[in-house]
C-alpha positions as a LaTeX table, in Angstrom:
\begin{tabular}{lrrr}
\hline
Residue & $x$ (\AA) & $y$ (\AA) & $z$ (\AA) \\
\hline
Unk1 & $-14.19$ & 3.28 & $-11.83$ \\
Unk2 & $-14.12$ & 6.97 & $-10.98$ \\
Unk3 & $-12.71$ & 7.55 & $-7.52$ \\
Unk4 & $-13.57$ & 10.93 & $-5.97$ \\
Unk5 & $-10.86$ & 13.27 & $-4.78$ \\
Unk6 & $-10.59$ & 13.09 & $-1.02$ \\
Unk7 & $-8.61$ & 14.28 & 1.97 \\
Unk8 & $-7.84$ & 11.93 & 4.84 \\
Unk9 & $-7.51$ & 13.89 & 8.07 \\
Unk10 & $-5.86$ & 12.34 & 11.12 \\
Unk11 & $-6.32$ & 14.50 & 14.17 \\
Unk12 & $-4.74$ & 14.17 & 17.62 \\
Unk13 & $-4.13$ & 10.42 & 17.41 \\
Unk14 & $-2.59$ & 8.72 & 20.44 \\
Unk15 & $-1.41$ & 5.12 & 20.58 \\
Unk16 & 0.35 & 3.06 & 23.23 \\
Unk17 & 1.04 & $-0.56$ & 24.07 \\
Unk18 & 0.71 & $-0.89$ & 27.81 \\
Unk19 & 2.97 & 1.73 & 29.33 \\
Unk20 & 4.88 & 2.25 & 26.08 \\
Unk21 & 3.63 & 5.34 & 24.25 \\
Unk22 & 4.15 & 5.08 & 20.49 \\
Unk23 & 3.01 & 8.64 & 19.79 \\
Unk24 & 0.60 & 11.17 & 21.25 \\
Unk25 & $-1.40$ & 13.93 & 19.59 \\
Unk26 & $-0.38$ & 12.96 & 16.04 \\
Unk27 & $-2.08$ & 14.97 & 13.28 \\
Unk28 & $-1.61$ & 14.47 & 9.52 \\
Unk29 & $-3.44$ & 15.43 & 6.33 \\
Unk30 & $-3.21$ & 13.06 & 3.35 \\
Unk31 & $-4.64$ & 13.83 & $-0.08$ \\
Unk32 & $-5.69$ & 11.56 & $-2.93$ \\
Unk33 & $-3.46$ & 11.66 & $-5.97$ \\
Unk34 & $-0.36$ & 12.29 & $-3.87$ \\
Unk35 & 2.54 & 10.11 & $-2.74$ \\
Unk36 & 3.92 & 10.20 & 0.78 \\
Unk37 & 6.95 & 8.54 & 2.36 \\
Unk38 & 6.51 & 7.74 & 6.04 \\
Unk39 & 9.82 & 7.72 & 7.87 \\
Unk40 & 11.03 & 7.44 & 11.44 \\
Unk41 & 13.28 & 5.38 & 13.66 \\
Unk42 & 12.42 & 1.76 & 14.43 \\
Unk43 & 9.64 & 1.80 & 17.01 \\
Unk44 & 8.31 & 5.19 & 15.91 \\
Unk45 & 4.97 & 3.66 & 14.91 \\
Unk46 & 5.09 & 3.54 & 11.11 \\
Unk47 & 3.51 & 0.08 & 10.87 \\
Unk48 & 1.08 & 0.92 & 13.67 \\
Unk49 & $-0.16$ & 3.97 & 11.76 \\
Unk50 & $-0.71$ & 1.93 & 8.60 \\
Unk51 & $-2.65$ & $-0.68$ & 10.59 \\
Unk52 & $-4.86$ & 2.02 & 12.10 \\
Unk53 & $-5.67$ & 3.38 & 8.64 \\
Unk54 & $-6.53$ & $-0.16$ & 7.52 \\
Unk55 & $-8.82$ & $-0.67$ & 10.52 \\
Unk56 & $-6.65$ & $-3.45$ & 11.96 \\
Unk57 & $-5.88$ & $-1.45$ & 15.12 \\
Unk58 & $-7.48$ & 1.48 & 16.90 \\
Unk59 & $-6.01$ & 4.58 & 18.51 \\
Unk60 & $-6.79$ & 5.39 & 22.13 \\
Unk61 & $-7.68$ & 8.95 & 21.21 \\
Unk62 & $-8.16$ & 11.13 & 18.16 \\
Unk63 & $-10.02$ & 10.73 & 14.88 \\
Unk64 & $-9.60$ & 9.71 & 11.24 \\
Unk65 & $-12.00$ & 11.47 & 8.90 \\
Unk66 & $-12.54$ & 11.46 & 5.14 \\
Unk67 & $-13.57$ & 14.59 & 3.27 \\
Unk68 & $-14.57$ & 14.41 & $-0.41$ \\
Unk69 & $-14.05$ & 17.36 & $-2.73$ \\
Unk70 & $-16.61$ & 16.23 & $-5.31$ \\
Unk71 & $-18.94$ & 13.35 & $-6.02$ \\
Unk72 & $-17.60$ & 10.08 & $-7.37$ \\
Unk73 & $-17.95$ & 6.35 & $-7.15$ \\
Unk74 & $-15.81$ & 4.49 & $-4.64$ \\
Unk75 & $-14.37$ & 1.11 & $-5.63$ \\
Unk76 & $-16.34$ & $-0.39$ & $-2.72$ \\
Unk77 & $-18.74$ & 0.85 & $-0.08$ \\
Unk78 & $-17.93$ & $-0.96$ & 3.17 \\
Unk79 & $-20.62$ & $-0.72$ & 5.82 \\
Unk80 & $-18.05$ & 0.71 & 8.23 \\
Unk81 & $-17.72$ & 3.79 & 6.04 \\
Unk82 & $-13.96$ & 3.29 & 5.86 \\
Unk83 & $-12.02$ & 4.41 & 2.84 \\
Unk84 & $-11.28$ & 1.36 & 0.65 \\
Unk85 & $-7.52$ & 0.85 & 1.06 \\
Unk86 & $-5.23$ & $-2.02$ & 0.10 \\
Unk87 & $-1.79$ & $-2.77$ & 1.47 \\
Unk88 & 1.55 & $-4.42$ & 0.99 \\
Unk89 & 2.61 & $-5.63$ & 4.42 \\
Unk90 & 6.17 & $-6.33$ & 5.53 \\
Unk91 & 5.26 & $-10.00$ & 5.02 \\
Unk92 & 4.15 & $-10.93$ & 1.52 \\
Unk93 & 1.08 & $-12.86$ & 2.73 \\
Unk94 & 0.77 & $-14.95$ & $-0.41$ \\
Unk95 & $-0.84$ & $-18.36$ & $-0.86$ \\
Unk96 & 2.36 & $-20.36$ & $-1.28$ \\
Unk97 & 0.82 & $-23.22$ & $-3.26$ \\
Unk98 & $-0.92$ & $-20.87$ & $-5.69$ \\
Unk99 & 0.78 & $-19.35$ & $-8.72$ \\
Unk100 & 1.48 & $-15.61$ & $-8.89$ \\
Unk101 & $-1.40$ & $-15.37$ & $-11.37$ \\
Unk102 & $-3.87$ & $-17.05$ & $-9.02$ \\
Unk103 & $-2.65$ & $-14.98$ & $-6.05$ \\
Unk104 & $-3.29$ & $-11.74$ & $-7.90$ \\
Unk105 & $-6.64$ & $-12.90$ & $-9.27$ \\
Unk106 & $-7.90$ & $-13.40$ & $-5.71$ \\
Unk107 & $-7.81$ & $-9.63$ & $-5.15$ \\
Unk108 & $-7.80$ & $-8.04$ & $-8.62$ \\
Unk109 & $-10.45$ & $-5.75$ & $-10.02$ \\
Unk110 & $-13.15$ & $-8.01$ & $-11.57$ \\
Unk111 & $-12.93$ & $-5.93$ & $-14.75$ \\
Unk112 & $-9.48$ & $-7.36$ & $-15.41$ \\
Unk113 & $-9.31$ & $-10.62$ & $-17.33$ \\
Unk114 & $-6.95$ & $-13.49$ & $-16.55$ \\
Unk115 & $-4.94$ & $-12.51$ & $-19.61$ \\
Unk116 & $-4.77$ & $-8.89$ & $-18.46$ \\
Unk117 & $-3.36$ & $-9.95$ & $-15.10$ \\
Unk118 & $-0.92$ & $-12.35$ & $-16.75$ \\
Unk119 & 0.42 & $-9.46$ & $-18.83$ \\
Unk120 & 0.78 & $-7.22$ & $-15.78$ \\
Unk121 & 2.77 & $-9.86$ & $-13.91$ \\
Unk122 & 5.07 & $-10.33$ & $-16.89$ \\
Unk123 & 6.04 & $-6.68$ & $-16.59$ \\
Unk124 & 7.78 & $-7.38$ & $-13.27$ \\
Unk125 & 8.45 & $-11.13$ & $-13.35$ \\
Unk126 & 10.05 & $-13.58$ & $-15.79$ \\
Unk127 & 7.20 & $-15.08$ & $-17.81$ \\
Unk128 & 8.21 & $-18.63$ & $-16.87$ \\
Unk129 & 7.51 & $-17.86$ & $-13.18$ \\
Unk130 & 3.95 & $-16.58$ & $-13.54$ \\
Unk131 & 2.32 & $-20.03$ & $-13.40$ \\
Unk132 & 4.71 & $-21.69$ & $-10.93$ \\
Unk133 & 3.79 & $-22.17$ & $-7.26$ \\
Unk134 & 4.82 & $-19.09$ & $-5.28$ \\
Unk135 & 6.82 & $-21.30$ & $-2.88$ \\
Unk136 & 9.32 & $-21.92$ & $-5.70$ \\
Unk137 & 10.06 & $-18.21$ & $-6.17$ \\
Unk138 & 12.79 & $-16.09$ & $-4.61$ \\
Unk139 & 12.00 & $-13.55$ & $-1.91$ \\
Unk140 & 12.34 & $-10.65$ & $-4.33$ \\
Unk141 & 9.98 & $-12.29$ & $-6.82$ \\
Unk142 & 7.41 & $-12.91$ & $-4.10$ \\
Unk143 & 7.68 & $-9.25$ & $-3.17$ \\
Unk144 & 6.84 & $-8.25$ & $-6.72$ \\
Unk145 & 3.79 & $-10.54$ & $-6.72$ \\
Unk146 & 2.53 & $-8.86$ & $-3.54$ \\
Unk147 & 3.03 & $-5.44$ & $-5.11$ \\
Unk148 & 1.19 & $-6.33$ & $-8.34$ \\
Unk149 & $-1.66$ & $-7.79$ & $-6.28$ \\
Unk150 & $-2.07$ & $-4.51$ & $-4.38$ \\
Unk151 & $-1.78$ & $-2.33$ & $-7.46$ \\
Unk152 & $-4.46$ & $-4.28$ & $-9.37$ \\
Unk153 & $-6.96$ & $-4.47$ & $-6.51$ \\
Unk154 & $-9.83$ & $-1.95$ & $-6.55$ \\
Unk155 & $-9.03$ & 0.79 & $-4.03$ \\
Unk156 & $-8.85$ & 4.49 & $-3.32$ \\
Unk157 & $-5.38$ & 4.21 & $-1.85$ \\
Unk158 & $-2.40$ & 1.91 & $-1.34$ \\
Unk159 & $-0.42$ & 1.59 & 1.89 \\
Unk160 & 2.99 & $-0.07$ & 1.67 \\
Unk161 & 5.29 & $-1.17$ & 4.49 \\
Unk162 & 8.92 & $-1.45$ & 3.32 \\
Unk163 & 7.82 & $-2.59$ & $-0.16$ \\
Unk164 & 11.29 & $-2.68$ & $-1.74$ \\
Unk165 & 12.82 & $-5.22$ & 0.64 \\
Unk166 & 14.78 & $-7.89$ & $-1.24$ \\
Unk167 & 14.90 & $-5.99$ & $-4.54$ \\
Unk168 & 18.14 & $-5.13$ & $-6.33$ \\
Unk169 & 18.59 & $-1.59$ & $-7.63$ \\
Unk170 & 17.46 & $-2.21$ & $-11.22$ \\
Unk171 & 14.39 & $-4.14$ & $-10.11$ \\
Unk172 & 13.61 & $-1.49$ & $-7.50$ \\
Unk173 & 13.56 & 1.20 & $-10.21$ \\
Unk174 & 11.24 & $-0.91$ & $-12.39$ \\
Unk175 & 8.92 & $-1.54$ & $-9.46$ \\
Unk176 & 8.81 & 2.16 & $-8.53$ \\
Unk177 & 7.89 & 3.09 & $-12.12$ \\
Unk178 & 5.14 & 0.46 & $-12.09$ \\
Unk179 & 3.75 & 1.65 & $-8.75$ \\
Unk180 & 3.65 & 5.28 & $-9.84$ \\
Unk181 & 1.89 & 4.36 & $-13.08$ \\
Unk182 & $-0.79$ & 2.30 & $-11.36$ \\
Unk183 & $-1.32$ & 4.67 & $-8.42$ \\
Unk184 & $-2.31$ & 7.71 & $-10.49$ \\
Unk185 & $-5.22$ & 9.47 & $-8.77$ \\
Unk186 & $-4.90$ & 7.39 & $-5.62$ \\
Unk187 & $-3.37$ & 8.01 & $-2.22$ \\
Unk188 & 0.01 & 6.30 & $-1.95$ \\
Unk189 & 1.59 & 6.04 & 1.52 \\
Unk190 & 4.88 & 4.15 & 1.80 \\
Unk191 & 6.72 & 3.41 & 5.05 \\
Unk192 & 10.46 & 3.27 & 4.37 \\
Unk193 & 13.88 & 3.69 & 5.95 \\
Unk194 & 15.54 & 4.77 & 2.69 \\
Unk195 & 15.89 & 8.53 & 2.12 \\
Unk196 & 16.44 & 7.96 & $-1.61$ \\
Unk197 & 12.88 & 6.61 & $-1.92$ \\
Unk198 & 11.55 & 10.15 & $-1.39$ \\
Unk199 & 13.24 & 11.42 & $-4.56$ \\
Unk200 & 12.60 & 8.28 & $-6.60$ \\
Unk201 & 8.88 & 8.41 & $-5.80$ \\
Unk202 & 8.53 & 12.19 & $-6.00$ \\
Unk203 & 7.02 & 11.89 & $-2.54$ \\
Unk204 & 6.23 & 14.23 & 0.31 \\
Unk205 & 8.09 & 13.28 & 3.48 \\
Unk206 & 6.21 & 12.54 & 6.69 \\
Unk207 & 8.63 & 11.99 & 9.56 \\
Unk208 & 7.27 & 10.46 & 12.74 \\
Unk209 & 8.83 & 11.67 & 15.99 \\
\hline
\end{tabular}
């Protein structure tokens, strides 16, 4: 599907939990086809911002607006008018009794066949693990399943919260290459604590106060 170029404009967002202010008057501009690393100290609101973009939380003030630069077909047209985004949460959120293949098929683009998805999983996982129940896999392998699921789902952008947790250095490099390949033309926003991720991803840094 052809996804139109877009700009996601966050203007003067404020968020608090009770008397605890996470941030006030936050403004950002995010563009399709670009990669951003979201950084900040623990408690600076990285996960909160991702959840607001996903529609799972709301800000007390401010706005999130989408501007399109030309016509195109979105992967989905939700009645809310929200940009179709997918995510990798800090938790893998997999169906533990399902195989990696079945987990990914639950969310994958319908244009992809079962064999297509099997081949994609084999790029990041040992082939013998693709049909085993997820509960039998290591934490790092589960993480890779969650990442493949997000990358193969129809979307205009991918939001990731600490996606490289539990991955050794070689696997991390393979996963980064896979993400960058699959995210071409999409918005990619990754919350991380690792400065080296900025260089590895060729990302623009967004640092929360």
